[in-house]
C-alpha positions as CSV (number, residue, x, y, z in Angstrom):
1,M,-13.0,-8.1,39.5
2,S,-13.1,-5.9,36.6
3,T,-12.6,-2.4,36.7
4,K,-15.1,0.1,35.7
5,L,-14.8,3.0,33.5
6,L,-18.1,5.4,32.9
7,L,-18.3,7.9,30.2
8,R,-21.2,10.2,30.9
9,G,-22.9,12.2,29.2
10,G,-21.2,12.6,25.5
11,L,-23.1,12.5,22.0
12,V,-22.7,8.7,21.3
13,Y,-22.3,7.9,17.4
14,D,-24.7,5.3,16.2
15,H,-23.9,4.0,12.9
16,D,-27.4,2.9,13.1
17,G,-29.3,5.9,14.5
18,D,-29.6,9.4,13.8
19,V,-26.1,10.0,12.5
20,H,-26.2,13.8,12.1
21,K,-27.3,14.4,15.6
22,P,-26.2,11.8,18.0
23,A,-28.4,11.8,21.0
24,A,-26.1,11.8,24.7
25,A,-25.5,8.6,26.4
26,D,-23.6,7.1,29.2
27,I,-21.2,4.7,28.3
28,L,-20.2,1.7,30.8
29,I,-17.2,-0.1,30.1
30,E,-15.9,-3.0,32.6
31,G,-12.6,-4.4,31.9
32,S,-11.6,-4.5,28.3
33,T,-15.6,-4.3,26.8
34,I,-18.8,-2.0,26.5
35,A,-20.9,-3.3,29.2
36,A,-23.9,-0.4,28.6
37,V,-24.8,2.2,26.6
38,A,-28.0,4.1,27.9
39,P,-29.5,8.1,28.5
40,S,-28.6,7.4,32.0
41,L,-27.1,4.2,33.9
42,P,-28.6,3.6,37.2
43,P,-26.1,4.5,40.6
44,E,-26.0,0.5,41.4
45,R,-24.9,-0.2,38.4
46,T,-22.1,2.2,37.8
47,A,-20.6,1.8,41.2
48,G,-17.3,2.3,41.8
49,A,-16.7,3.4,38.6
50,R,-14.4,5.8,37.2
51,V,-15.5,9.1,35.6
52,L,-14.7,10.4,32.8
53,D,-16.8,14.2,31.7
54,A,-17.9,13.2,28.3
55,R,-19.9,16.4,28.3
56,D,-19.6,18.3,24.9
57,H,-18.0,16.1,23.2
58,I,-18.6,13.6,20.3
59,V,-17.8,10.0,21.1
60,M,-17.1,7.9,18.5
61,P,-15.9,4.2,17.8
62,G,-12.2,4.1,17.5
63,L,-10.9,4.4,13.6
64,I,-9.6,1.1,12.1
65,N,-6.3,1.7,9.8
66,A,-6.6,-1.6,8.0
67,H,-3.8,-1.2,5.5
68,Y,-0.3,0.1,7.2
69,H,3.5,-1.1,7.1
70,S,5.2,0.4,10.0
71,H,9.1,-0.6,8.7
72,D,9.0,2.9,6.6
73,T,7.9,5.1,9.6
74,L,11.5,7.2,9.9
75,C,11.1,7.8,6.6
76,R,8.2,10.5,6.4
77,G,8.6,13.5,4.8
78,M,11.2,12.2,2.8
79,F,9.7,11.9,-0.6
80,E,7.4,14.1,-3.1
81,E,5.0,12.2,-5.4
82,L,6.9,9.1,-7.5
83,P,5.7,6.4,-9.3
84,L,6.0,3.3,-6.6
85,E,8.3,1.5,-8.6
86,F,11.4,4.1,-8.1
87,W,9.4,4.7,-4.5
88,L,11.0,1.1,-4.1
89,L,13.9,1.7,-5.3
90,Y,14.8,4.0,-1.8
91,T,12.2,2.6,1.2
92,L,13.0,-0.9,0.6
93,P,16.5,-0.7,2.2
94,M,15.6,1.5,4.6
95,G,13.2,-1.0,6.5
96,G,14.9,-4.4,6.4
97,N,18.2,-5.7,8.2
98,R,17.7,-2.7,11.0
99,S,19.1,-2.6,15.1
100,K,16.3,-4.0,17.5
101,T,16.2,0.3,18.9
102,E,15.2,1.4,15.5
103,V,12.6,-1.2,14.9
104,R,11.1,-0.4,18.8
105,L,11.2,3.6,18.1
106,R,9.5,3.4,14.2
107,T,7.4,0.6,16.1
108,L,6.1,3.3,18.6
109,V,6.5,6.4,16.5
110,G,3.6,4.9,13.9
111,A,1.7,3.8,16.9
112,L,1.7,7.3,18.6
113,E,0.9,9.1,15.6
114,A,-2.0,6.9,15.0
115,M,-3.5,7.2,18.6
116,R,-3.0,11.3,18.5
117,C,-5.2,10.5,15.3
118,G,-7.9,8.1,17.1
119,I,-7.0,5.2,15.1
120,T,-7.2,2.4,17.8
121,T,-6.5,-0.6,15.4
122,L,-3.7,-0.8,13.1
123,Q,-3.5,-3.3,10.4
124,D,0.5,-3.8,10.5
125,M,1.6,-5.5,7.1
126,L,5.3,-5.6,8.1
127,G,8.3,-6.1,5.9
128,L,9.9,-7.7,8.3
129,I,13.8,-8.5,7.3
130,P,15.1,-10.9,8.7
131,F,12.3,-13.1,10.1
132,S,13.6,-13.7,13.7
133,D,11.9,-14.5,17.1
134,D,13.8,-10.9,18.2
135,N,12.2,-8.6,15.7
136,I,8.9,-9.8,16.4
137,D,9.6,-9.5,20.2
138,T,10.3,-6.0,19.7
139,V,7.6,-5.4,17.5
140,L,4.8,-6.8,19.4
141,D,6.5,-5.3,22.6
142,A,6.7,-2.0,21.6
143,Y,2.4,-2.3,20.5
144,A,2.1,-3.4,23.7
145,E,4.1,-0.8,25.6
146,I,1.8,1.6,24.2
147,G,-1.3,0.4,24.1
148,Q,-2.1,0.2,20.6
149,R,-4.5,-2.7,18.9
150,V,-2.8,-4.2,16.2
151,V,-3.7,-6.8,13.6
152,F,-0.3,-7.9,13.0
153,S,1.2,-10.0,9.6
154,P,5.0,-10.4,9.0
155,M,4.7,-10.3,4.5
156,V,5.8,-13.4,3.0
157,S,7.0,-13.3,-0.4
158,D,8.9,-16.1,-2.4
159,I,9.3,-14.7,-5.4
160,P,11.9,-11.4,-5.2
161,A,10.8,-7.8,-5.2
162,I,12.2,-7.4,-8.8
163,G,9.6,-9.7,-9.9
164,M,7.4,-6.5,-9.4
165,V,8.9,-4.6,-12.3
166,R,7.4,-4.9,-15.3
167,H,9.7,-4.8,-18.2
168,R,13.0,-5.7,-15.7
169,D,14.6,-7.4,-18.2
170,L,15.5,-3.6,-19.3
171,L,17.2,-3.9,-15.6
172,P,21.0,-4.6,-15.7
173,P,22.0,-7.2,-13.0
174,D,23.3,-4.8,-10.9
175,I,20.1,-2.5,-10.8
176,Q,17.8,-5.2,-10.4
177,E,20.0,-6.0,-7.2
178,M,19.2,-2.9,-5.6
179,I,15.4,-3.5,-6.2
180,G,15.7,-7.0,-4.7
181,T,17.0,-10.1,-6.0
182,R,16.9,-12.7,-2.8
183,T,13.7,-13.9,-1.0
184,L,12.9,-14.6,2.3
185,G,13.6,-18.4,2.0
186,S,10.9,-21.1,0.9
187,A,7.2,-21.0,1.3
188,S,7.5,-23.7,4.0
189,E,9.7,-21.7,6.1
190,Q,7.9,-18.8,5.7
191,I,4.6,-20.1,7.2
192,A,6.5,-22.6,9.6
193,F,8.0,-19.7,10.8
194,L,4.7,-17.8,11.2
195,D,3.3,-20.6,12.8
196,S,5.7,-21.0,15.5
197,Q,5.2,-17.4,16.4
198,I,1.4,-17.8,16.8
199,K,2.2,-20.4,19.1
200,R,5.3,-18.4,20.8
201,R,2.6,-14.5,20.9
202,P,-0.8,-16.0,20.9
203,A,-3.5,-13.9,20.3
204,G,-5.0,-11.9,23.1
205,G,-6.2,-8.9,24.4
206,T,-4.5,-5.9,21.8
207,L,-3.0,-8.9,19.7
208,H,-4.7,-10.2,16.3
209,W,-2.8,-12.2,13.8
210,A,-3.2,-12.3,10.1
211,C,-1.6,-13.5,6.6
212,A,-0.1,-11.6,4.3
213,P,1.1,-12.5,1.2
214,F,2.6,-9.4,-0.4
215,A,1.2,-9.6,-3.5
216,P,0.4,-11.9,-6.2
217,Q,3.3,-11.3,-8.1
218,R,5.5,-11.9,-5.4
219,A,4.2,-15.2,-4.4
220,T,4.1,-18.7,-6.2
221,P,1.5,-21.2,-6.6
222,E,2.9,-23.0,-3.9
223,L,3.0,-20.4,-1.6
224,L,-0.7,-18.8,-1.6
225,A,-2.2,-22.6,-1.5
226,M,0.0,-22.0,1.9
227,C,-1.3,-18.8,3.2
228,T,-4.6,-19.9,2.4
229,D,-4.7,-23.1,4.6
230,F,-2.5,-21.1,7.4
231,A,-5.4,-18.7,7.5
232,E,-8.0,-21.3,7.5
233,R,-6.2,-23.0,10.0
234,H,-5.7,-20.2,12.1
235,D,-8.9,-18.4,11.4
236,L,-7.1,-15.5,10.2
237,A,-7.9,-12.5,7.5
238,I,-5.7,-12.1,4.5
239,Y,-4.1,-8.8,3.3
240,T,-1.8,-8.7,-0.2
241,H,-1.2,-5.8,-2.1
242,V,-3.2,-6.3,-5.8
243,Y,-3.4,-3.8,-8.9
244,E,-1.9,-0.9,-7.2
245,T,-0.4,0.9,-10.4
246,R,-1.0,0.2,-13.8
247,G,2.2,-1.7,-14.2
248,Q,0.7,-4.4,-12.2
249,A,-2.3,-4.6,-14.4
250,V,0.3,-4.4,-17.4
251,L,2.1,-7.8,-15.7
252,A,-1.0,-9.1,-14.9
253,R,-2.5,-9.0,-18.5
254,E,1.4,-10.4,-19.8
255,A,2.4,-12.5,-17.8
256,Y,-0.5,-14.7,-16.5
257,R,-2.3,-15.2,-19.7
258,D,-3.1,-18.6,-18.0
259,H,-5.3,-17.2,-15.6
260,D,-6.8,-14.6,-18.1
261,G,-4.7,-11.5,-17.4
262,S,-6.1,-11.4,-14.1
263,F,-4.3,-11.4,-10.3
264,I,-7.8,-12.3,-8.8
265,K,-8.5,-15.6,-11.6
266,Y,-4.6,-16.2,-10.2
267,M,-5.9,-15.9,-6.2
268,K,-8.4,-17.7,-6.8
269,S,-6.6,-21.2,-8.4
270,C,-4.9,-21.1,-5.5
271,G,-8.0,-21.0,-3.1
272,M,-7.7,-17.9,-2.1
273,L,-10.5,-15.6,-3.6
274,N,-12.9,-16.0,-0.3
275,R,-14.4,-14.3,2.5
276,R,-11.2,-13.7,4.3
277,L,-9.0,-12.0,1.0
278,N,-8.7,-8.4,1.5
279,I,-6.9,-6.5,-1.5
280,A,-5.1,-3.7,-0.8
281,H,-5.1,-0.7,-3.2
282,S,-7.2,-2.3,-5.9
283,V,-7.1,1.0,-8.5
284,W,-6.6,-1.4,-11.6
285,L,-9.1,-4.0,-10.7
286,A,-11.2,-4.6,-13.4
287,R,-15.5,-4.6,-13.1
288,E,-15.6,-8.2,-14.0
289,E,-13.0,-9.3,-11.2
290,M,-14.8,-6.3,-8.9
291,D,-18.0,-8.9,-9.2
292,M,-15.9,-11.6,-8.7
293,M,-14.8,-10.1,-5.6
294,A,-18.2,-9.5,-4.4
295,A,-19.5,-13.0,-5.1
296,A,-16.6,-14.7,-2.9
297,D,-17.1,-11.6,-0.2
298,A,-14.3,-10.0,-0.6
299,G,-12.9,-6.7,0.3
300,A,-11.1,-3.8,-0.8
301,V,-9.0,-1.8,1.4
302,L,-8.4,1.6,-0.3
303,N,-5.7,3.8,0.3
304,H,-6.5,7.4,-1.9
305,N,-4.3,9.4,-0.3
306,S,-0.8,7.1,-0.9
307,N,-2.2,6.0,-4.4
308,L,-2.0,9.9,-5.2
309,K,1.0,10.6,-4.0
310,L,2.5,7.2,-5.5
311,K,0.9,8.3,-8.7
312,S,-0.6,5.1,-8.7
313,G,-3.9,6.3,-9.8
314,I,-7.7,6.3,-8.6
315,A,-9.4,3.4,-7.1
316,P,-12.9,3.2,-9.2
317,I,-14.5,3.9,-5.7
318,L,-18.5,3.9,-7.5
319,D,-17.8,0.6,-9.3
320,I,-16.2,-1.1,-6.3
321,R,-19.5,0.1,-4.3
322,E,-21.9,-1.1,-7.1
323,S,-20.3,-4.3,-7.3
324,G,-21.4,-5.1,-3.7
325,M,-17.7,-5.4,-2.6
326,R,-17.1,-4.9,1.0
327,V,-14.3,-1.8,2.0
328,G,-12.4,-0.8,4.8
329,L,-9.8,2.2,4.4
330,G,-6.3,2.7,5.1
331,C,-3.6,5.0,5.5
332,D,-0.8,3.0,3.9
333,N,3.2,4.1,4.7
334,C,4.4,7.2,6.5
335,S,6.6,7.4,3.7
336,G,4.0,7.1,0.8
337,S,1.7,9.1,2.5
338,D,3.4,10.3,5.4
339,V,0.7,10.0,7.6
340,Q,-1.9,8.2,10.0
341,N,-5.0,9.8,9.8
342,M,-8.0,8.5,8.6
343,F,-10.2,11.4,8.9
344,Q,-8.0,12.1,5.6
345,S,-9.0,8.8,4.6
346,M,-12.5,9.1,4.7
347,K,-12.8,12.7,3.5
348,A,-10.9,11.4,0.2
349,Y,-12.7,8.5,-0.4
350,C,-16.0,11.5,-0.3
351,M,-14.4,13.7,-2.2
352,L,-13.1,11.2,-5.3
353,A,-16.5,9.4,-5.6
354,A,-17.8,12.9,-5.9
355,V,-15.7,13.6,-9.1
356,S,-15.9,10.3,-10.1
357,D,-19.8,10.9,-11.6
358,P,-21.2,14.3,-12.5
359,A,-24.7,13.3,-11.0
360,P,-25.8,14.3,-7.5
361,G,-25.2,11.8,-4.7
362,P,-24.6,9.7,-3.3
363,H,-24.6,10.5,0.4
364,L,-21.0,9.4,1.8
365,A,-20.4,11.0,4.9
366,H,-21.9,8.0,7.4
367,E,-20.4,5.6,4.8
368,A,-17.3,6.3,4.6
369,L,-17.5,6.3,8.9
370,R,-18.6,3.0,8.7
371,N,-16.0,1.9,6.2
372,A,-13.4,2.9,8.3
373,T,-14.8,1.5,11.3
374,L,-17.0,-1.8,10.9
375,G,-15.6,-1.7,7.5
376,S,-12.3,-1.9,8.5
377,A,-13.1,-4.4,11.6
378,R,-14.7,-6.8,8.8
379,S,-11.4,-6.9,7.0
380,A,-9.7,-8.5,10.2
381,L,-12.7,-10.9,11.3
382,L,-13.2,-8.5,13.8
383,D,-16.5,-7.6,13.1
384,G,-19.0,-7.6,15.9
385,Q,-16.2,-7.0,18.2
386,L,-15.0,-3.5,17.2
387,G,-16.0,-0.7,15.1
388,A,-19.6,0.1,16.9
389,I,-20.0,2.0,20.3
390,K,-22.3,-1.4,21.5
391,P,-22.4,-3.5,24.5
392,G,-20.5,-6.4,23.9
393,Y,-18.1,-4.8,21.8
394,K,-14.7,-4.1,23.0
395,A,-13.8,-0.5,24.4
396,D,-12.1,1.4,21.5
397,L,-13.2,4.7,22.1
398,V,-12.4,8.1,21.0
399,L,-13.4,11.6,22.3
400,L,-13.5,14.7,20.1
401,D,-13.9,18.1,22.1
402,M,-16.6,19.9,20.6
403,K,-14.9,23.4,21.7
404,D,-12.9,23.0,18.4
405,T,-14.2,25.1,15.3
406,A,-14.6,22.2,13.5
407,Y,-18.1,22.0,15.4
408,L,-18.8,26.0,15.3
409,P,-21.5,25.5,14.3
410,Y,-22.1,22.0,15.3
411,N,-24.4,20.8,12.3
412,S,-24.1,17.3,11.2
413,A,-21.7,14.9,13.4
414,A,-21.4,12.5,10.2
415,R,-20.3,15.4,7.4
416,Q,-18.1,17.4,10.1
417,L,-15.8,14.4,11.4
418,V,-15.2,13.6,8.1
419,Y,-15.0,17.0,5.9
420,T,-13.9,19.4,9.0
421,E,-12.2,17.1,11.5
422,T,-8.2,16.5,11.3
423,G,-8.1,14.9,14.4
424,R,-7.0,18.3,16.3
425,S,-10.1,18.1,18.7
426,I,-9.5,14.6,20.1
427,D,-8.5,14.7,23.3
428,S,-9.0,11.5,24.5
429,V,-9.2,7.6,23.8
430,I,-9.6,4.7,25.2
431,I,-8.0,1.1,23.8
432,D,-9.2,-2.4,25.0
433,G,-10.9,-0.3,28.0
434,R,-7.7,1.4,29.0
435,V,-7.3,5.5,28.7
436,V,-4.4,6.1,26.8
437,I,-4.9,9.5,26.0
438,E,-6.5,11.4,28.5
439,N,-7.0,15.6,27.9
440,R,-4.6,15.3,24.9
441,K,-1.7,13.7,27.4
442,V,-0.1,10.2,26.8
443,M,-0.6,8.2,29.6
444,T,1.5,4.7,28.4
445,I,4.9,5.9,27.4
446,D,7.2,8.8,27.9
447,E,6.6,11.3,24.3
448,D,9.3,13.5,24.9
449,A,11.8,10.7,25.9
450,L,11.2,9.0,22.8
451,R,11.1,12.2,21.0
452,A,14.6,12.6,22.3
453,E,15.5,8.9,21.1
454,V,14.2,9.6,17.8
455,T,16.5,12.9,17.3
456,E,19.7,10.8,18.1
457,L,18.9,7.7,15.9
458,M,18.0,10.2,12.8
459,K,21.6,11.7,13.6
460,S,22.7,8.5,11.3
461,F,19.1,7.4,9.6
462,V,19.2,10.8,7.5
463,P,23.1,10.4,6.1
464,E,22.7,6.8,5.7
465,Y,19.2,7.4,3.8
466,E,21.0,10.5,1.2
467,A,24.0,8.1,0.5
468,M,21.8,5.2,-0.4
469,V,19.6,7.7,-2.7
470,K,23.0,9.1,-4.0
471,S,24.1,5.6,-4.9
472,R,21.2,4.8,-6.6
473,A,20.9,7.4,-9.1
474,V,22.3,5.3,-11.6
475,A,19.2,3.2,-11.7
476,L,16.7,5.8,-12.6
477,P,17.0,6.3,-16.8
478,F,16.2,2.3,-16.5
479,L,13.6,2.8,-14.6
480,T,12.2,5.4,-16.7
481,E,12.8,3.4,-19.8
482,A,10.6,0.0,-18.1
483,H,7.9,2.7,-16.8
484,N,7.8,4.6,-20.3
485,R,6.8,0.9,-21.9
486,V,4.3,0.5,-19.2
487,W,2.6,3.6,-20.2
488,A,2.7,2.8,-23.5
489,T,1.2,-0.2,-23.5
490,P,-2.7,-0.2,-24.3
491,L,-4.9,-0.8,-21.7
492,E,-8.5,-0.9,-21.4
493,L,-8.6,0.7,-18.3
494,H,-8.2,4.8,-17.1
495,R,-7.4,5.2,-13.8
496,F,-6.5,9.1,-14.1
497,L,-8.1,12.6,-13.6
498,T,-7.1,14.2,-17.0
499,R,-4.8,12.1,-19.1
500,T,-6.1,8.2,-20.9
501,T,-2.7,8.2,-22.4
502,Y,0.7,8.5,-20.7
503,R,3.5,11.2,-22.3
504,S,6.7,11.0,-21.6
């Protein structure tokens, strides 16, 4: 017999209802699923249920971070603004070949922060080096331990990391090796590994799988075609990095001329442009490519805060909306944006759209909430299961205390959730029907013990990081020259606020 949980009297946020003044209602959860939502439920329906008093709370669907990497969680706070290609010089080596203890701790740290910020699902596009059963188990066991829902996709690539750098010929061999000159194996070997993992750790409960080719410029046509087939066979979403930086747009124009200089057309030639595809970032996406994506029911996952910090530019939000592309929202790396907080992502979505057109409107707060829940759920092919508070949906819910000053005065749930909320008012979180945070206390793990373990680990992690940074200083002049050449190359797109041309 399934357990019952009753949330009584909260203001239940409904995407299709009054998004400014949602009505109070009771929510009955049976097992992992929302069973009923009504102004009041008869006693015989709720008999035996545990009751959580949700009065003076907004109850909203759990937020879904549709683009995240757990592999560099411990690098939080180690960078100021830095172009992506420079940032990779430091982050890539700190993500691979780590101890099982470190892999577990970094997974828990990211999941804990996400849960405290109302994120009930993480799409973990994980750089897992090496591929091994032990590493997979360490990550998935950590997510199960803390109770976080995860859409899990170890990244695959058969072109080395140096393939992301335009004008890499300017870098001496030892500098290229610092960026990365090795692969994880052949396309067939990597897909076979993922096949074996899905069979060994099948989806269910809070575990979902996805397919994640790192980026089109790091994947041969063979790998992209195999990823397309893999996703079809297992009915999975596909996530990949596309057009994050100007250098990537230049690379597409110059090195992919057989595909009209377009990564989207390159992926289409491999069968990947379809309803499963989600491209993270989309900063330097051209309008023709947006229209192609929309026609194929493919989507974008926007990560404005990391794009700003990593000097990538501003995704063309209004053009993406106008094209009809699907949109989800994400936070990206903990070292790229430093925080797993979808309230920041939603606010950035609205604010950057506002400075994209001087004309009034459109009103975007409710749309940002929809993108951060239903839109992100659709990206994982979990529409109809996550992202709304409706009978039959999974019970992933967040309770926000309206006594917080973010709601003083209270005028609009949608606008205040997006523009004034920071995560500070969250006091309870439910994932898959399980209360994982209650009255601000984590119920699944010992948070103090985790903090102590991380503090101990950082005693060796920080010196290792500092030594690595020092040893790689020799690469900076070469990367700077390559970077300057990218910005000296004419391009029809402009994605920076004040400069249309780059000055070194």
